[in-house]
N, C-alpha and C positions, 0 to 999 in steps of 0.2 A: 222804521224804514224797512221796506220789503227787501231791498238789495243793499247790504251794508257797504258795497264797493262803489255805489253810485251816489254822488253828492246831490243834495238839494241846493237850489239857488237861494241866496239870502242877500238882502239889501242892507247896507250900512245906514241905520237910522240916525245915529249920533256917534261922534268920536270925542273922547275926553282925554286930554293930556294930563296924566297923573303926576309925572315927574319928567326929568330930562329924557329918560330911556323907557318909561313905562306909560302905557296908554290903555284905554278901554274902548272896545268897539261894541256898540249896542246894535244887534242884528235882528232882522225880522225875515222869516222865510217868506218868499214871494208867492208860493203856491198855497192858497187857502186850505186845500185838503191836507197838505203837509203840515200846516200849522195846527190843524185839528187833531192830527194823529201824533204829533211830536210830544213826548213826555220825558222828563228826566228827574233825577233826585240829586240833592246836593252832594258834591264830590265826584260826579261823573264828568266826562270831558267830551268835546267834539274834535274831529279832525277838520281844521279850517283850511280850505284850499284857495290859494291865490292863483287865478288863471295864468298859465304860462310860466309859473315860477315853482310851485310845489305846495305841499300841505304840511301842517304842523299840529300836534296835539295841544289843545288849550282847555283849561278847566272852565266850567260854566259857573259864573258867580252870581247870576241873577236868581230871583225867586222862582220856584217851579210853577207858581200861579200868577206870574206877572205878565198877563196879556200877550203871551207867546213871544215876548222879547227876550233875546239871548245876549247876556253880557259876558264878554271875554276880556279879562285884564291880561295884557301881554307885555313882556319885556323884549325890546328890540335887541336881539343878540346874534341873529343869523340872517341868511339871505331871505328866507320867507318872512320872518317877523319884521325885518326892515322894510320889506315890500308892503306888508300889512300896515305898517306905521304911516305910510304915505296915503292911505285911503282916506276919503272924505265922504260925508253923507251923500247918499244916492248911488254910490258905487256898489259893485256886486262881488260876492265871494261864493265859494261852494262850502256846504256843510255836510259832513257825514257824522252820524251819531244819533243819540248819545251812546257812549261806550263805557264799559268798566263797572266796577262795583263801588257804590257811593258810601257815604257816611251812614251809620245805623241810627237814623233819626227816630224811628219808632221806639228803639230801645232807650233812647235818651229822654223820652217824655216822662215827666214827673221826677226827674233827677237833676242834680247839679251838673253843669257842663263846664269842663276845664279845658281851655283851648290854648295850645302852645304853638307859636310859629317862630321860625328863625330865618334870618337873611331876607331875601326878596321873594322867597317862595311861599307867600302867604295867601295867594288867591283861593286855594281850595277851602281854607278856614274862613275866609271872608264870606263865602256862600253860606256856611253854617251860621255865622253870626247874624247875617241878614234873615235867615230862615227862623232862627230862634226868637229874635226880637220882634218879628212880625207875628209871632204866635206866643207871646210872652207868658200867658197864663198856663201854658202846657208844661213849662220847664221851671226848675228851681233856680238856684243861684248860678250866675255865669261869671267865670274868671277868665280873662283874656291876658295872656302873657306873650309879649312880642319882643324879640331881640334882633338887633342888627349889628353889623360890624362897625359901620360909621353912622354918625347922627344923620347925615344927609340922605342915607338910605331909607329913612323912616318916612314913607309916604302915607297919605290918608290921615294926617294929624287931626284934621277937623273931624273926621269920622270917629277917631278914638275919643275925642271930647264928647261927641254926641252919644256914643255908646256908654260912656261913663255916667252920663246923666240919667240913664234908665235905672229903675229900682233894682237893687240886688245884683248890680253888675260891677265887677271889680276889674280895672284895667291897669296892668303893670308893664312898664316899658323899660327897655335897657338898650344901651349901645356900648360896645367894647371901647370905642373911641368917641367920647361925647362932644367935645368941642366946648367953646366958651359959653354958648347960650343954651346948652343942653340941660333941661330942667329935671330930667329923670335919672334913673340909676345908671352908673357907669360900671360896666362889667358884663358878665354873662347872664343870659335870661334865666338860667337855672338858679342863679343866686337870689332870684325874686321869690322862689317857692316859699321861703320862710315868712314872707309877707302875705301870702295867699291864704284865704279862708278855705280849708279843705276838710270835708267830712268824708273819709274814705268809703264808708259803707253806702253812700248815696251818690258817688261821683263817677262820671264817665269822662274819659279823656280823649281828645282828638287833637292831633298835631301834624304839622308838616314843616319841611325845611331840610337842611343838610342832615345826612344820616348820622354823623357824629353827634350833632346837637340832639337829635331825637333819641339816640341811644342813651346819652347822658341824662336827658330829661326823664325818660322812662325809668331809669335806675333811681333817680331822685324821687320820683313819685311813688315807686314801689317801696322805697324806704319809709315813705310816709303812710304806708298802709293800703295803697291802691293795688288791686290784683292785676297781673299782666293781661288777663282776659278783658279787663275794662279799659285798656289803652289801645287806641286805634291810630294808625299812621297812614298818611298818604305818601306813597313812594313815587319818585320821579325817575324815569329812564327815557331813552331815545325811542319813543313810540312812533312807528312809521306806517303801520297799517291799521291798527285799532281792533283787529280781529284775531290776533295770535298766530298769524301765518309767517311774518317776516323774521321773527326770532330776535329782533333787536332789543326787546324789552324782557328777555327771559330773566327770571329771578328765582334761582334754585330750580325747582320743578314746575314753576308756574310762569305765566306771562302777565306782566303788570297791566297791559291793556285789556286783558280779558278777566283775569282773576283778581286784579286790583282796580284802581290804584290804592284803594283803602284796604288795609290788612289789620287784623288783630296783632298786637305786639307778640303775643304768644305763638303766632303762626310763623313769624319771620325773625325772631330775636337771634337765632343762631346764624342767620345770614348777614345781619347788619355788620358792616365793617369788614366783611370777608372779601379780599381782593378777588375780582372775577365775577362777583355777584352784585 
């Protein structure tokens, strides 16, 4: 994009209701020239603008080579996201982006990929899973660890079954409160690490979710021999401009919208859990 402050127009091609509060918008830029120039990598985000309401930072979960369609999985929690939730196919939004630093996919090629997600903040990692499975021969084993607080928070159950069916893919699921029909682990996601197949020398880790969970997961994985430089986190903050000007997403000496959202654990481990950062 030549001017990062000006949005491109995008049309809603499809809307998918993932759960009671989570939905996916599949968008297509209406300007053919904009579609030709738009490029992103997994882990980056767009600022999605709802006309007359405002804009919000949303991760891109589609594949970078998927016919210029941009998928955004959104949880309806505020004024803008509730407005986006009411959109239907054919309606229009504004798109600014892509912004931020994405996942280190070139560094992951030829290696085992260990993915950890917690709570409902799993969209950035879903983009990685889709990317890796679409290029399966380039990567080693995949381990997906997903933890939620309540069993009903686990969306995409069909996708987990599909992912598990791929060769050399391990899927481990946990809920702190499982319920009567919950078939998987009851407890914390980090308790699943003992079931995971981990070869520390060839493993790269990517995770997102609550900071407390990520801090605990990083500690557990380092105890199993994975170096902090091989652990990557996707951080979440209140990003309102996408270009590091508004200051809302300042994280220590950096801005998450510009220097993140993906960081090496070794870059930010001293800031995790520190009040004010």
